[in-house]
C-alpha positions in Angstrom: -23.9 28.2 -15.9 -21.4 25.6 -16.5 -20.7 24.6 -19.9 -19.9 21.1 -19.8 -19.0 20.5 -23.3 -15.9 22.7 -22.9 -14.7 19.9 -20.6 -15.9 16.8 -22.0 -18.6 16.1 -24.8 -21.5 14.3 -23.4 -19.9 11.6 -21.1 -21.6 8.3 -21.2 -23.1 6.9 -18.1 -23.2 3.4 -17.5 -26.0 2.3 -15.4 -26.6 -0.7 -13.2 -30.3 -1.6 -14.8 -28.5 -1.8 -18.0 -26.3 -5.0 -17.4 -26.5 -8.0 -19.7 -24.7 -10.8 -19.9 -21.5 -11.0 -22.1 -22.1 -12.1 -25.8 -19.1 -13.8 -26.3 -17.3 -15.5 -23.7 -13.5 -16.3 -23.8 -12.7 -19.6 -22.2 -8.9 -19.4 -22.6 -6.3 -16.9 -23.7 -2.8 -16.8 -24.9 -0.5 -13.6 -24.7 3.0 -13.3 -26.0 4.9 -10.0 -25.1 7.8 -8.6 -26.8 8.8 -6.2 -24.1 10.4 -2.6 -24.5 9.7 0.3 -22.8 9.6 2.4 -26.0 7.8 -0.2 -27.9 6.3 -3.4 -26.7 4.3 -5.6 -29.0 1.6 -7.9 -27.8 0.1 -10.6 -29.8 -3.0 -12.3 -28.3 -4.8 -15.4 -29.0 -8.1 -16.3 -27.7 -10.9 -18.8 -28.4 -14.5 -17.0 -28.2 -17.7 -18.9 -27.9 -21.0 -17.1 -28.6 -23.1 -17.0 -25.4 -26.8 -17.3 -26.3 -29.0 -17.0 -29.1 -27.8 -13.6 -30.8 -26.2 -12.0 -33.9 -24.1 -9.5 -32.3 -20.4 -8.6 -33.3 -17.9 -9.5 -31.2 -16.7 -6.4 -29.2 -12.9 -6.1 -27.9 -12.4 -3.2 -25.7 -9.3 -1.0 -26.3 -7.9 2.3 -25.3 -5.7 4.6 -27.6 -3.8 1.5 -29.7 -4.5 0.6 -33.1 -4.4 -3.0 -34.4 -1.4 -4.3 -36.4 -3.0 -7.4 -37.3 -6.6 -9.1 -36.9 -7.3 -12.8 -37.6 -9.8 -15.1 -37.2 -9.3 -18.9 -37.0 -5.8 -18.0 -38.6 -6.9 -16.0 -41.5 -6.3 -12.1 -41.9 -9.8 -10.4 -42.0 -10.8 -6.8 -42.9 -14.3 -6.6 -42.1 -13.7 -5.4 -38.6 -14.2 -1.8 -37.7 -13.6 0.3 -34.7 -16.3 2.0 -32.7 -14.3 4.7 -30.8 -11.4 2.8 -29.1 -13.1 -0.5 -29.2 -12.8 -3.0 -32.0 -15.9 -4.8 -33.4 -15.6 -8.2 -35.5 -18.6 -9.4 -37.1 -18.6 -13.2 -36.4 -21.1 -16.1 -37.7 -21.3 -19.6 -36.0 -20.8 -20.5 -32.3 -17.0 -20.5 -31.8 -13.7 -18.9 -33.3 -10.1 -18.4 -32.5 -9.1 -14.9 -32.8 -5.7 -13.3 -33.1 -4.7 -9.4 -32.9 -1.3 -7.8 -32.3 -0.9 -4.3 -31.2 2.1 -2.0 -30.3 1.7 0.1 -27.0 4.4 2.6 -25.2 5.0 1.7 -21.6 7.2 4.5 -20.9 5.1 7.4 -21.8 1.9 5.9 -19.8 1.8 8.4 -17.1 -1.9 7.0 -16.3 -0.3 4.4 -14.7 -2.9 2.1 -16.0 -2.2 -0.9 -18.3 1.5 -1.9 -18.8 3.7 1.3 -17.9 7.4 1.9 -16.7 8.2 2.6 -13.1 11.7 3.5 -12.3 13.0 0.9 -14.7 10.4 -1.7 -14.1 7.5 -2.7 -16.5 4.5 -3.7 -14.6 0.9 -3.5 -14.8 -2.1 -2.2 -13.2 -5.5 -3.4 -14.6 -8.2 -2.9 -12.4 -10.6 -1.7 -13.4 -10.4 -1.1 -17.1 -6.8 -1.0 -17.6 -6.1 -4.3 -19.5 -7.9 -2.6 -22.6 -4.8 -0.4 -22.8 -2.6 -3.4 -23.3 -4.7 -5.0 -26.0 -7.9 -5.7 -27.5 -10.2 -7.8 -25.4 -13.6 -8.2 -23.7 -12.5 -6.1 -20.9 -15.4 -6.8 -18.3 -15.1 -8.8 -15.1 -17.6 -11.5 -15.8 -15.4 -12.6 -18.6 -13.3 -15.5 -17.1 -10.5 -17.4 -18.8 -7.7 -19.3 -18.1 -4.4 -17.5 -19.2 -0.9 -18.6 -20.8 1.5 -15.7 -20.9 5.2 -15.6 -22.6 7.3 -12.5 -22.2 10.4 -12.0 -24.2 12.8 -9.1 -23.3 16.5 -8.0 -23.1 18.1 -10.3 -20.1 20.3 -7.6 -18.7 17.7 -4.8 -18.5 14.7 -7.4 -17.4 16.5 -10.3 -15.8 13.3 -11.1 -13.8 9.9 -11.9 -15.7 6.8 -12.7 -13.7 3.4 -13.3 -14.4 0.1 -14.8 -12.9 0.0 -18.7 -11.8 2.9 -20.8 -11.8 6.1 -20.7 -14.0 6.4 -23.4 -16.5 9.1 -22.7 -18.8 11.9 -20.3 -19.4 15.0 -19.9 -21.6 17.7 -17.8 -23.2 17.9 -16.5 -26.8 21.0 -16.2 -28.7 20.9 -12.0 -29.1 21.2 -11.6 -25.1 17.4 -12.0 -24.8 15.3 -14.5 -22.8 11.8 -15.5 -22.3 9.8 -16.9 -19.9 6.2 -18.7 -19.7 3.5 -18.8 -16.9 0.3 -20.5 -16.8 -2.7 -19.6 -14.5 -5.0 -22.5 -14.6 -7.9 -20.6 -12.6 -10.4 -18.7 -14.6 -9.9 -14.9 -14.1 -11.1 -11.7 -15.6 -8.6 -9.1 -17.1 -8.6 -6.8 -14.2 -6.5 -9.7 -12.5 -4.1 -10.0 -15.1 -0.6 -8.9 -14.0 2.9 -8.8 -15.4 6.4 -7.7 -14.2 9.7 -7.1 -16.0 13.0 -5.8 -14.2 16.1 -5.9 -12.1 14.7 -7.2 -8.9 16.1 -8.8 -6.0 13.8 -11.2 -3.9 13.4 -12.3 -0.4 12.1 -15.8 -0.6 10.4 -18.0 1.8 7.8 -21.2 2.1 4.5 -21.7 3.5 3.2 -25.3 4.1 -0.6 -25.2 3.5 -3.2 -27.2 5.9 -3.1 -30.1 3.2 0.7 -30.2 3.2 1.7 -28.5 0.1 4.6 -26.4 0.0 4.0 -22.9 -1.7 7.2 -20.6 -2.8 6.8 -17.2 -1.6 8.7 -14.0 -2.8 8.9 -10.4 -2.2 10.5 -8.8 -5.1 12.1 -5.4 -4.9 15.0 -3.4 -6.1 18.4 -4.9 -4.6 18.5 -1.9 -2.0 15.3 -2.4 -0.8 15.7 -6.0 0.0 16.7 -5.6 3.9 13.4 -3.8 4.4 11.1 -6.7 3.2 11.1 -9.3 6.5 8.2 -7.8 8.0 5.7 -8.1 4.7 7.1 -11.6 4.3 6.3 -12.4 7.9 2.8 -10.7 7.4 2.3 -12.7 4.6 2.9 -15.9 6.1 0.8 -15.1 9.1 -2.1 -14.1 6.8 -2.1 -17.3 5.1 -2.4 -19.3 8.4 -5.1 -16.9 9.5 -7.1 -17.3 6.6 -7.1 -21.3 6.8 -7.9 -21.2 10.7 -10.7 -18.5 10.2 -11.9 -19.2 7.0 -10.9 -22.6 6.2 -9.3 -21.0 2.9 -6.1 -22.6 1.5 -3.8 -21.1 -1.2 -4.0 -23.0 -4.4 -1.2 -22.2 -6.7 2.6 -23.5 -6.2 4.0 -19.7 -6.0 3.0 -16.5 -4.6 4.6 -13.6 -5.4 4.6 -9.9 -4.6 6.4 -7.0 -6.3 6.7 -3.5 -5.0 7.0 -0.3 -7.5 7.1 3.3 -6.4 4.6 4.5 -9.0 1.2 3.0 -8.0 -2.4 4.6 -8.2 -3.6 2.4 -5.6 -2.3 0.7 -2.0 -1.9 -2.7 -3.8 -3.5 -4.9 -6.6 -4.5 -8.5 -5.6 -3.7 -9.9 -9.1 -3.9 -13.9 -8.8 -0.4 -15.1 -7.6 1.3 -11.8 -8.5 0.3 -8.9 -6.4 1.7 -5.7 -7.0 2.2 -3.3 -4.4 2.8 0.4 -3.8 6.3 0.4 -1.9 4.9 2.3 1.0 3.1 -1.1 1.9 6.3 -3.3 1.6 9.1 -1.6 2.9 9.6 -1.0 6.4 12.7 -0.9 9.1 12.7 1.1 12.2 14.5 3.8 11.0 12.1 4.6 8.0 8.7 3.3 9.2 6.4 4.2 12.0 4.4 1.7 14.0 1.3 2.9 11.9 3.4 2.0 8.6 4.0 -1.5 10.0 0.5 -1.9 10.9 -0.8 -0.7 7.6 1.8 -3.1 5.8 0.6 -6.1 7.3 -3.0 -5.2 7.0 -2.4 -4.6 3.3 -0.4 -7.7 2.7 -3.4 -9.6 4.4 -6.0 -7.8 2.5 -4.5 -8.5 -1.0 -3.8 -12.2 0.0 -7.3 -12.7 1.2 -8.8 -11.4 -1.9 -7.2 -14.9 -3.5 -10.8 -16.1 -2.4 -12.9 -13.0 -1.8 -12.4 -11.2 -5.3 -10.1 -13.9 -7.4 -11.5 -17.3 -7.1 -15.2 -15.5 -6.6 -15.0 -12.3 -8.6 -17.8 -9.6 -9.2 -20.3 -9.8 -12.0 -20.1 -6.1 -12.9 -18.4 -3.2 -11.2 -21.6 -2.1 -9.4 -21.0 -5.4 -7.3 -17.4 -4.0 -6.3 -18.1 -3.9 -2.5 -18.7 -7.6 -3.0 -14.9 -8.3 -2.8 -13.8 -5.2 -1.3 -16.2 -4.8 1.7 -15.7 -8.3 2.3 -12.2 -8.1 2.2 -11.8 -5.2 4.1 -13.9 -6.9 7.0 -11.5 -9.9 6.7 -8.3 -7.8 7.0 -9.7 -5.9 9.9 -10.6 -9.2 11.6 -7.1 -10.0 11.1 -5.3 -7.2 12.3 -7.7 -7.4 15.4 -6.2 -10.5 16.2 -2.4 -9.5 15.8 -3.0 -7.0 18.7 -5.4 -4.9 20.7 -8.9 -5.4 19.2 -10.4 -2.5 20.8 -7.6 0.0 19.4 -8.2 -1.4 15.9 -11.7 -1.0 16.2 -11.3 2.6 17.4 -9.0 3.1 14.5 -11.4 1.6 11.9 -14.3 3.8 13.1 -12.1 6.8 13.2 -11.3 6.3 9.7 -14.9 5.6 8.5 -15.8 8.9 10.1 -13.0 10.9 8.8 -13.9 9.8 5.0 -17.0 7.8 4.8 -19.4 9.8 7.0 -18.7 13.1 5.0 -19.0 11.1 1.7 -22.5 10.2 2.7 -23.5 13.6 4.0 -22.1 15.2 0.7 -22.7 15.5 -3.1 -21.0 12.5 -3.9 -23.0 10.3 -1.6 -23.8 6.8 -3.4 -25.1 3.5 -2.0 -22.8 0.6 -1.3 -24.0 -0.8 -4.6 -24.0 2.5 -6.8 -26.8 2.6 -9.5 -24.4 4.5 -12.4 -21.3 5.8 -13.0 -19.3 8.0 -15.5 -16.1 6.6 -14.6 -15.5 3.4 -12.5 -12.3 4.4 -10.8 -14.4 7.3 -9.0 -16.2 4.4 -7.1 -13.2 3.1 -5.4 -14.3 5.0 -2.2 -14.8 4.7 1.4 -18.4 3.9 0.9 -17.5 1.2 -1.2 -14.7 -0.5 0.8 -15.4 0.8 4.6 -19.3 1.1 4.7 -19.1 -2.2 2.7 -17.2 -3.9 5.3 -19.5 -2.6 7.9 -22.3 -4.2 6.1 -20.4 -7.6 6.5 -19.6 -6.9 10.1 -23.4 -6.3 10.7 -24.5 -9.5 8.9 -21.8 -11.4 10.9 -23.3 -9.7 14.2 -26.9 -10.8 13.2 -26.0 -14.5 12.5 -23.0 -15.2 15.0 -19.9 -16.6 14.5 -20.7 -20.2 13.9 -23.7 -19.4 11.3 -21.2 -16.8 9.7 -18.8 -19.2 9.0 -21.0 -21.5 7.8 -22.6 -18.8 5.5 -19.2 -18.0 3.9 -18.0 -21.6 3.4 -21.4 -21.7 1.5 -20.8 -18.5 -0.7 -17.1 -19.8 -1.5 -18.2 -23.4 -2.6 -21.5 -22.2 -4.5 -19.6 -19.3 -6.5 -16.4 -20.6 -6.7 -14.9 -19.9 -10.4 -17.8 -17.6 -10.9 -18.6 -13.8 -11.0 -21.0 -13.1 -8.4 -23.1 -10.3 -7.0 -23.9 -8.8 -3.7 -27.2 -10.3 -3.6 -25.5 -13.7 -4.0 -23.6 -13.1 -0.9 -26.6 -12.0 1.0 -28.6 -15.1 -0.1 -26.0 -17.4 1.3 -26.1 -15.3 4.7 -29.8 -16.1 4.7 -29.4 -19.7 3.6 -26.8 -20.8 6.1 -27.8 -18.4 9.0 -31.4 -19.2 8.7 -32.4 -15.3 8.9 -34.6 -13.1 6.7 -32.3 -10.4 5.3 -34.8 -9.1 2.9 -34.8 -5.6 4.7 -31.4 -5.7 5.4 -30.7 -5.3 1.7 -31.8 -1.6 1.8 -27.9 -1.1 3.2 -26.7 -1.9 -0.3 -29.3 0.5 -2.0 -29.8 3.4 0.4 -27.0 6.1 0.7 -26.8 8.3 3.8 -25.7 7.6 7.6 -28.6 6.8 9.7 -29.1 8.8 12.7 -30.5 7.2 15.9 -32.2 8.9 18.8 -32.1 7.2 22.1 -33.7 8.7 25.2 -34.1 6.7 28.6 -36.4 7.0 31.7 -36.7 5.6 34.8 -39.9 5.1 36.9 -39.7 3.0 39.9 -38.3 -0.1 38.8 -38.8 0.2 35.4 -36.5 1.6 32.5 -38.1 2.6 29.3 -35.6 3.1 26.3 -37.1 5.0 23.2 -35.2 4.5 20.1 -36.0 6.3 16.7 -34.3 6.5 13.4 -33.8 8.6 10.4 -31.8 8.4 7.2 -31.2 12.0 6.0 -31.7 12.8 2.1 -28.8 12.2 -0.3 -28.8 13.2 -4.1 -31.2 11.2 -5.9 -32.7 9.8 -2.7 -34.8 12.5 -1.0 -37.0 10.0 0.7 -35.4 7.0 2.9 -37.1 3.8 4.5 -35.9 2.6 7.9 -32.6 0.5 8.0 -31.9 -2.6 9.9 -29.7 -1.5 12.7 -28.1 -4.2 15.1 -27.4 -2.2 17.9 -25.7 -3.7 20.9 -26.5 -2.2 24.6 -26.4 -2.3 28.2 -27.4 -0.4 31.0 -25.2 0.6 33.9 -26.2 1.8 37.7 -25.5 5.7 38.0 -24.9 5.0 41.9 -23.1 1.4 42.0 -21.6 1.7 38.2 -22.4 -2.2 37.8 -24.2 -3.7 35.1 -28.0 -3.5 35.5 -28.6 -6.0 32.4 -26.6 -8.2 30.4 -25.7 -6.7 26.8 -28.3 -7.6 24.3 -28.5 -7.1 20.4 -31.5 -5.2 19.5 -32.4 -5.2 15.9 -34.0 -1.8 15.4 -35.9 -2.2 11.9 -38.6 0.5 12.1 -38.5 4.1 12.4 -39.3 4.1 16.3 -39.3 1.2 18.7 -39.7 1.1 22.8 -37.9 -1.2 25.1 -38.8 -1.8 28.3 -36.5 -3.1 31.1 -38.1 -4.5 34.3 -36.1 -4.8 37.7 -34.0 -1.5 37.3 -33.3 -0.6 41.0 -31.2 2.7 40.4 -31.1 5.2 37.5 -29.7 3.7 34.5 -26.9 5.1 32.2 -27.3 3.9 28.6 -24.5 2.5 26.9 -25.5 1.9 23.2 -23.9 0.9 19.7 -21.1 -1.1 21.8 -18.4 -2.1 19.4 -19.9 0.6 17.0 -22.1 -2.6 16.1 -24.0 -0.5 13.6 -22.4 2.8 11.2 -24.6 5.4 12.5 -24.7 8.5 14.6 -26.2 8.6 17.9 -27.9 11.5 19.4 -28.7 10.6 22.9 -29.8 12.6 26.1 -26.9 11.5 28.3 -25.4 14.3 30.1 -21.9 15.1 30.7 -21.9 13.5 33.8 -23.2 10.2 32.3 -20.7 10.4 29.4 -17.9 10.9 32.3 -19.5 8.0 34.0 -19.5 5.7 31.1 -15.5 6.7 30.2 -14.7 5.2 33.7 -17.0 2.6 34.1 -18.2 0.7 30.7 -16.9 -2.6 30.2 -17.0 -2.4 26.7 -13.8 -0.6 25.3 -15.2 1.2 22.2 -18.1 2.3 24.3 -15.8 3.5 26.7 -13.7 5.5 24.2 -17.0 6.7 22.5 -18.2 8.4 25.9 -14.9 10.2 26.2 -14.8 11.1 22.6 -18.5 12.6 23.1 -17.5 14.4 25.9 -14.8 16.3 24.3 -17.2 17.0 21.1 -20.0 18.3 23.2 -17.6 20.5 24.9 -15.9 21.5 21.9 -19.2 22.1 20.0 -20.5 24.4 22.9 -17.2 26.4 22.7 -17.3 26.9 18.8 -20.9 27.8 18.7 -21.5 29.5 21.9 -18.2 30.7 23.2 -18.8 28.3 26.4 -15.4 26.8 27.5 -16.1 24.8 30.5 -13.2 22.1 30.5 -13.3 20.6 33.7 -15.6 17.8 32.8 -13.0 16.8 30.2 -10.1 17.3 32.2 -11.5 15.2 35.3 -12.3 12.5 32.7 -9.1 12.4 31.1 -7.2 12.5 34.4 -9.1 9.3 35.4 -8.3 7.6 32.2 -4.4 8.5 32.5 -4.7 7.0 36.2 -6.1 3.8 35.4 -3.3 1.0 35.5 -5.7 -1.4 34.1 -6.3 0.4 30.5 -3.9 -0.8 27.9 -1.7 2.2 27.0 -2.6 2.4 23.2 -6.2 2.4 24.4 -5.4 5.2 26.7 -3.5 7.3 24.0 -6.6 6.7 21.9 -9.0 7.8 24.4 -7.3 11.0 25.5 -6.9 12.5 21.9 -9.5 15.2 20.7 -11.9 14.7 18.1 -10.2 16.3 14.7 -11.1 19.6 13.4 -13.0 18.0 10.6 -15.2 15.8 12.5 -16.1 18.6 15.0 -17.1 20.6 11.8 -19.3 17.7 10.7 -21.5 18.4 14.1 -22.2 21.9 12.9 -24.8 23.3 10.6 -22.0 25.7 9.3 -18.4 25.0 10.0 -16.2 27.8 11.0 -12.6 26.3 11.0 -10.9 29.3 12.8 -13.5 29.2 15.4 -13.2 25.1 15.7 -9.5 25.7 15.8 -9.2 27.8 18.6 -11.8 26.1 20.7 -9.4 22.9 20.1 -6.3 24.6 20.7 -7.5 26.3 24.0 -8.8 22.6 25.5 -5.6 21.0 24.3 -3.9 23.9 26.3 -5.9 23.6 29.3 -5.5 19.6 29.4 -1.7 19.9 29.0 -1.5 22.6 31.8 -4.1 21.0 34.3 -2.6 17.3 33.9 1.1 18.4 33.2 2.5 15.8 36.0 0.4 13.1 34.4 1.7 13.8 30.9 5.4 13.7 32.1 5.0 10.4 33.8 3.3 9.0 30.6 6.3 10.7 28.8 8.9 9.1 30.9 7.6 5.7 31.2 8.7 4.9 27.8 11.6 7.0 27.7 14.1 3.8 28.5 12.1 1.1 26.7 14.2 -0.5 23.7 12.7 -0.4 20.6 10.3 -3.5 19.7 7.5 -3.8 17.5 4.9 -5.4 19.6 1.6 -4.3 21.2 2.9 -3.5 24.5 6.1 -1.3 23.1 3.5 0.2 20.3 1.3 1.4 23.2 3.9 3.1 25.3 5.2 4.9 22.0 1.8 5.9 21.2 1.1 7.6 24.6 4.3 9.1 25.0 3.7 10.9 21.8 0.6 12.1 22.5 2.0 13.2 25.9 4.5 15.2 24.2 1.7 17.1 22.2 0.0 17.8 25.6 3.1 18.9 26.7 4.0 21.1 24.2 0.4 22.5 24.0 0.7 23.6 27.7 3.4 26.0 26.6 6.1 24.4 29.0 9.6 26.4 29.1 11.3 23.1 28.2 8.8 21.6 25.6 11.1 22.7 22.8 14.2 21.3 24.1 12.2 17.9 24.9 11.0 17.6 21.3 14.1 18.3 19.8 16.0 16.0 22.0 13.6 13.2 21.0 14.0 14.1 17.4 17.7 13.5 17.6 18.0 10.8 19.8 15.0 8.6 18.8 16.1 5.0 17.4 12.8 4.7 15.6 10.7 6.5 13.0 7.7 6.7 15.2 9.2 8.8 17.9 11.3 10.6 15.3 8.3 11.6 13.2 6.2 12.5 16.0 8.9 15.0 17.4 9.2 16.4 14.2 5.2 16.8 13.9 5.4 18.6 17.3 8.2 21.0 16.3 6.5 21.4 12.6 3.4 22.9 14.5 5.4 25.1 16.5 6.9 28.8 16.4 10.2 27.4 17.9 13.6 27.9 16.4 14.3 24.3 16.4 11.8 23.7 13.9 13.6 24.5 10.8 16.6 22.9 12.2 14.7 19.9 12.4 13.0 19.9 9.0 16.6 20.4 7.5 18.1 17.5 9.2 15.3 15.5 8.4 15.5 16.0 4.7 19.3 15.7 4.5 19.0 12.4 6.3 16.5 10.8 4.2 17.0 12.6 0.9 17.6 9.2 -1.1 14.4 7.7 0.2 11.1 8.7 -1.4 8.9 7.1 1.0 10.3 9.0 3.9 10.4 12.1 2.1 6.8 11.8 1.4 6.6 12.1 5.5 8.6 15.2 5.3 6.1 16.8 2.6 3.2 15.6 4.7 4.1 16.9 7.9 4.6 20.4 6.9 1.0 20.1 4.9 -0.8 19.2 7.9 1.1 21.9 10.1 -1.2 24.0 12.0 1.0 27.2 11.7 -0.8 30.0 10.2 2.0 30.0 7.6 1.3 26.7 6.2 -0.8 27.8 2.7 2.4 29.8 2.1 4.7 26.9 2.8 2.9 24.4 1.0 3.2 26.7 -2.3 6.6 27.0 -1.8 7.1 23.0 -1.4 5.2 22.7 -4.5 8.2 24.2 -6.5 10.6 22.3 -4.4 13.1 20.0 -6.6 11.9 16.8 -4.6 8.2 17.5 -5.6 6.5 15.9 -8.5 3.0 15.4 -9.3 4.0 12.4 -11.6 4.2 10.3 -8.4 0.7 9.6 -6.7 2.4 9.2 -3.4 4.3 12.5 -3.7 0.9 14.3 -4.9 -0.9 12.6 -1.9 1.7 13.7 0.6 1.5 17.4 -0.2 -1.7 18.0 -2.0 -3.8 15.5 -0.4 -2.6 16.2 3.1 -2.9 19.9 2.7 -6.3 19.4 1.5 -7.4 17.9 4.8 -5.7 20.9 6.8 -8.9 22.4 7.9 -7.3 25.7 9.2 -4.9 25.9 6.2 -6.9 24.6 3.2 -10.0 26.8 4.3 -7.8 30.2 4.9 -10.3 32.9 4.3 -8.7 34.5 1.2 -9.4 31.2 -0.9 -5.5 30.8 -1.5 -5.7 27.2 -0.3 -8.8 26.2 -2.8 -6.9 27.7 -5.5 -3.7 26.0 -4.7 -5.6 22.4 -4.7 -7.6 23.1 -7.9 -4.3 24.2 -9.8 -2.9 21.1 -8.7 -5.8 18.9 -9.7 -5.9 20.5 -13.3 -2.3 20.1 -13.7 -2.5 16.5 -12.5 -5.3 15.6 -14.6 -3.2 15.9 -17.7 -0.9 13.3 -16.3 -2.9 11.0 -14.1 -6.6 11.6 -14.0 -7.6 8.9 -11.5 -5.2 10.2 -8.9 -6.4 14.0 -9.7 -9.7 12.9 -9.2 -9.4 11.7 -5.8 -8.0 14.9 -4.7 -11.3 16.5 -5.6 -13.9 15.6 -2.7 -12.3 18.2 0.0 -13.6 21.2 -2.6 -17.2 19.3 -3.0 -18.0 20.1 0.7 -18.3 23.7 -0.2 -22.1 23.7 1.3 -20.4 23.1 4.8 -19.2 26.3 5.3 -19.9 29.9 5.3 -21.2 31.9 2.2 -17.7 33.6 1.5 -16.0 30.2 1.8 -18.4 28.5 -0.2 -18.5 30.8 -2.9 -14.6 30.7 -3.4 -14.8 26.8 -3.2 -17.7 26.6 -5.8 -15.8 28.7 -8.2 -12.9 26.7 -8.1 -15.3 23.9 -8.9 -16.5 25.5 -12.0 -13.1 26.6 -13.1 -12.0 22.8 -12.9 -15.1 21.7 -14.8 -14.4 24.4 -17.4 -11.1 23.2 -18.1 -10.6 22.3 -21.8 -9.8 18.5 -22.2 -10.7 17.5 -18.7 -10.7 13.8 -18.3 -14.2 12.4 -17.3 -12.5 11.0 -14.0 -12.4 14.8 -12.7 -15.3 15.8 -14.6 -17.5 13.2 -13.0 -16.1 14.2 -9.5 -16.2 17.9 -9.8 -19.9 18.3 -11.7 -21.5 16.1 -9.3 -20.0 18.3 -6.6 -21.5 21.2 -8.1 -24.9 19.6 -8.7 -25.5 17.5 -5.7 
């Protein structure tokens, strides 16, 4: 039995059904910061108004600090009391002015929530409940105020003082200190508050809005990092123009600033007018950033900018509505990225990410609806379900409505709820009203967890084809029985003999448990192309044969469906090899050969199509995952593909060899395929593979090619492996972001000694759990390395559990996010499951465990 009391005493559960409007509203707030890393004094002055007919005291949330002063209407009061960390002040009447003073210590704030220090910079992170660590306030998203902020600090140490909104005044003081005042006129909740103080350089730019206003842009970083900010600034300008063109959303302040810091729990934060970013999503140049990094920077910069409307101007009423802002904004940034390059490749990347993170979440003990019903710690719901599945819900509604009606619906949503805290229901209602559709059953997507499974079988008799569809949503914790979902499925039929389309593409809305669709005038045997463009986030189970899948991989006119057919063909082959020991690779080899030889296909698409499914995704198809058997089956197919198509891989590799570096879709596609080809050449056992990889590593003029070569070498038994790792470390010893790549590459290595290597790396002088990026680069990467993490002696589980326990004492939020791989213990054999479960029990039994990690670990045991 688990004694939860040894970890955390009776953790409080917050439930959606218990939501009540705030008892007191705060129309405006004035903050005064006397900044110092060791002791920052925060004075707050805000007006409160009673919301409704009640006699409740004013409740101000806090976290760890003690009040130095409490005043009501200018008079010091002693009638307040503390309830846990919160401050309760009894008040009569309808309106008052509250003043508080507290002292906090940013430099000892290892949780990186509230006001903290990062490499000499003072900065904030307030989402979800970090503001209460700064000062006492109603720290909830449905309390919106206008903000006036004054900061005073030592000018030599903190020459730059930034906050939300626009700057209104600044000046110097006689004692070597200075001050600055900022004002944000747009009402916002506490989670969007931001402040930065530090010695920073800026890359400035301007953007002229569609109404002719000039906006001053700034990317603020340490001076040494300034040359690596141009890409982020360009991405910001592109995103601002795109949002005007596609959604009609114009920026509303005179200033938009971004600050990059090294220590950050998230990727970035959309604070109004002052976005704070993890530096990995700002800094880039060809020598230190891969094509993936460049793409991710553009996507994250766009995402946080788009939040100005989908999250800031319209925010969420409570944290159960988190996907209202995040799902919608992820959909917006995905659409933006698709417009900047290959839409087909972007869709493949998005779906691959969904299947790698959200599908397992939906199938495991931590499954939850897009709009959850309860939580212990809200930070645990910043999940793939909220973000990525939430984006798929928006995409499905956009598909059902069509472009024009979807745009009309978003216009209505922004107009109706501007300046308010809204709900997911509010968004769906706007879709219904402007789109002229009934989405009452679609709302189940917000309430039911789990990934729907759709069976599809087609028969042909004479000139008639009959398609039979059925859906089933598996049980999830707390939801044993599910209702049928609304599934928008795009489909088309192709002729098996001619390869030509037999029907137009059509959208079928499957909203019952089963449905039959009849197609007339089908003159040849049809091959079904279904869920084209991944129009619904479901698992398709069809009766298509290997020949049908190979046919679609060569003939389907929907790029995603073409990719999907190839992946399914590979997946079926690998599952058969894993479970039954059958290893007939010829169908896959022929399909890959055909794809490589097709000059009409984009090289980036080809690179994605010929990659084998991941080991974890293969395991997800099995009742019980066998990591060793999966690894062996996958390596055998890689080897056979490498040998059988040796000439084609060499041609693909050589095609990009003489191309000068450029960051554009064509050059990225060539590089991507070249590096995929290098992997297959290495897998084939070619005599010159080591020389080829090491030569690419040394000669590369960009990080994409250098890291790809390093990855190939790190997975090998070649002598060149150690030399490459040493050279890489020496070259980038002073660059934290690139050193993260060095740790990650080794943590993901397919070598048998990876568990021992990773344990040694945890003792490396450059490793620290205090930096979230570094912790994720080693511990997080290792935990998704199927072969190494699941080593049969359990040492991988023990290592990750040890790191989680140690990290929980420093940064509970980051620690909790490393736990889900242990929670999938039911997916493995009895021996591995017992070892994983034992580590979860050990974590839960740890004295002083945070509620963040306790919630994740206890649910993983109980679910």
